[in-house]
Each structure stands twice: as structure tokens, then as C-alpha cells.
N, C-alpha and C positions, 0 to 999 in steps of 0.2 A: 399799842399804838406807838409808843416811844421806840420800841425795838424795831418796828417796821420802818420808821423814818431813819433810824441809825443804820439799818441794813441798806436802805436806798442810798444814803450818803456814802457808805463804804464802797458800794458797787460803782457809784458814779465817779468817786475819786480814783478807784482802781482803773476804770476805763480811761479816764483822762491821763493818768500816769502811763498806762500802756500805750496810748496814742502818741504821747510826747516821746516816749522811749523808742517807739517804732520809727518816728520821723527822724530822731537823732541818729539812730543806727543806719537808716537808709542814706541820710546825707553823708555820714562818715564813709559808707561803702562807695559812694559816688566820688569822693575826693581822694581815695587811695589810688596810687599809681602802681599797679602790679604789672607783670609782664603782659604784653599784648601786641597788637598790630593796629595801625591807623593808616588811612589813605591820605596821602599828601598831594595836593594840587598846587602847582606854582604857575601863576598867570601874569601876563603883562598888563599894562595900563588899559588896554582895550578888552580885557577879560579873555584873551586868547590863551588857551592852555599851552604852556611851554614844556611842562613836565608833569607826569602823574604816575605815582606808584604806591604800593603798599609797603610800609616800613615797619619793622619790628622794634620794640623797645623793651627794656628790662625795668624791673622795679626801681623806682627812685630816679629814673632818667627824666630830664626835662626835654622840652622841644629843642632847645639849643644843643643839648648833648647828642640827640639823634641827627640833627642837621649837620653838626660838626663831624660826625662819623661818616656821613654819606656824601657831603659836598664840600667844596672850597668856599669858605665864608669870608666876606670882607665886613668888618665891624667899624663902628665909629670910634675914633680916638677921643681923648679928653677934649679936643677942640672940634670934634665932629668931622674931622678929615678921614678919608679912607685908611683903614689899618688892617691889612691881611693877617696880622698876628693875633688880632682880637685880644690884645693885652689890657685894654682899658675896661674898667668896670664902672657902672653907674648905680646909684642907690635908688631902688624903687619901693614903693609902698604896696604890698600885696597881702590881702586877707588879714589886715590888722598888724602886720609887722613889715620891717624893711628887709630887702634882699639885695645882694649885689648881682647885677645883671649886665647883659650886653645889649647893644643896639646894632642890629644887622643892617648894613647898607646894601649888601649884594650877596647873591648866591650863584655859584657856578657849578654846573654838572658837566657830564661828558658831551651833551648835545645842546646845552642852553646856557644862557647867562642873563641875569637881571642885576641891574645896578641902579641905586638911587643916590641922591645927593643930600638928603635930609632938609634942604632948603625948599625945594619945589616938589619933591617926591619922597615917599617912604614906603617901606614894606609893611602892609597891614596884615595882621593875622586874623583870619575869620574861621569860625566853626560852623559846620552845616547842622542846622536844627530846624525841624518842622518845615522842611521843604525849601529853605533858603539859608544863605550864609549870614551870620551875624558877627560883628566885630567883637573880639575879645580884648580886654584892656590889661591883661596880665603879663604880656610880653613873653619872649622866648624862654626866659629862665623861670618865670613864675607860673607858667601854665602847666597844669597837671594833665598828662596824657591819659586818655581812656580808650580801652580796647574797642575797636570797631568804629571809631568816629572818623569823620572826614574834616581835614584842616586845609584851608586854602591860604596861601601866602600870595598877595597880589600887590603889584606896584600901584600906588595910590597918590594922586595929586594932593598937595597941601592946599587947604581952602584959600581962595584968593588968587591962585596962580592959574 
């Protein structure tokens, strides 16, 4: 009787350990940024699509890196004025640690331009999941790109304006 209970206990603990290990490794695989492609949609305040294309990224690239490669960016300076050099960095808290990041005020491509002022409008980064876009709070430097996903950058009014 005692050995039967011991066997049940060992099997139960093994299943629990395997379950937690599986969850851990699945979450790790979702957070890795390997090479891939994602669909980028850039929209104005009325949700009209100004630009849409599939962009490739390499391992370790942030959303900012990809945007900087393909577009002319205007970032916020330390005083939140437009800065086309994107030289200013801000400290952000992401996944339990701080990172230096950029605040993008504007994006310019060959056929479009969006510009915000940070007082009344900003560029929101949204990820398409389960049939709709959801706001991500990680910013352009802290967001881990995933192969096959769709990201929308949209001009958004600041609440109260």
C-alpha cells in the first residue's frame, strides 16, 4: 500500500514538473527574436492605411531598428521637440528591467508621412491578435518581433484632446 502511494506521488510530481517545464520552454520560444518577417501597417488618425508592407528582420533587431532601416524617422528630443537625428534616449521599464529607448514622433516613407506632436497626438503601436489590434506598451525598442505577426502604427489622440 505504501509503495503504491509513493508511486502515485512520484508520477504526479513528474507530470507537474513536465507541465511547468513545457510552459517555460514555450514562453521562452515566444520571446526569442529570430530572423523573420512581419506585416507593418501605418495608419492615420482616421484609421486610413497610408502604408502597408511585409518587412524582414534579423535576430536581435528591435522594431526601431527595422523602422530606421526602411524609413526616415523623427524622434523626440529630451524636451520632446522633433529631432530627425534621433539622438536622445529615454529610460523605459520593460520586462522587469530598464532599457534605453526612443520616442518616435514621425515616420516618412516614399509615398507617405505621419507626424505627431506628443502633446495632442502620438504614434501608438498595436499588434493584431484574435481578430483585432491591441495596444502594446513595450515601445519600439522593447518590443520583440515575431515571425508572421502584423503590427500597426497609428496616429492616436491623447485623451482629453
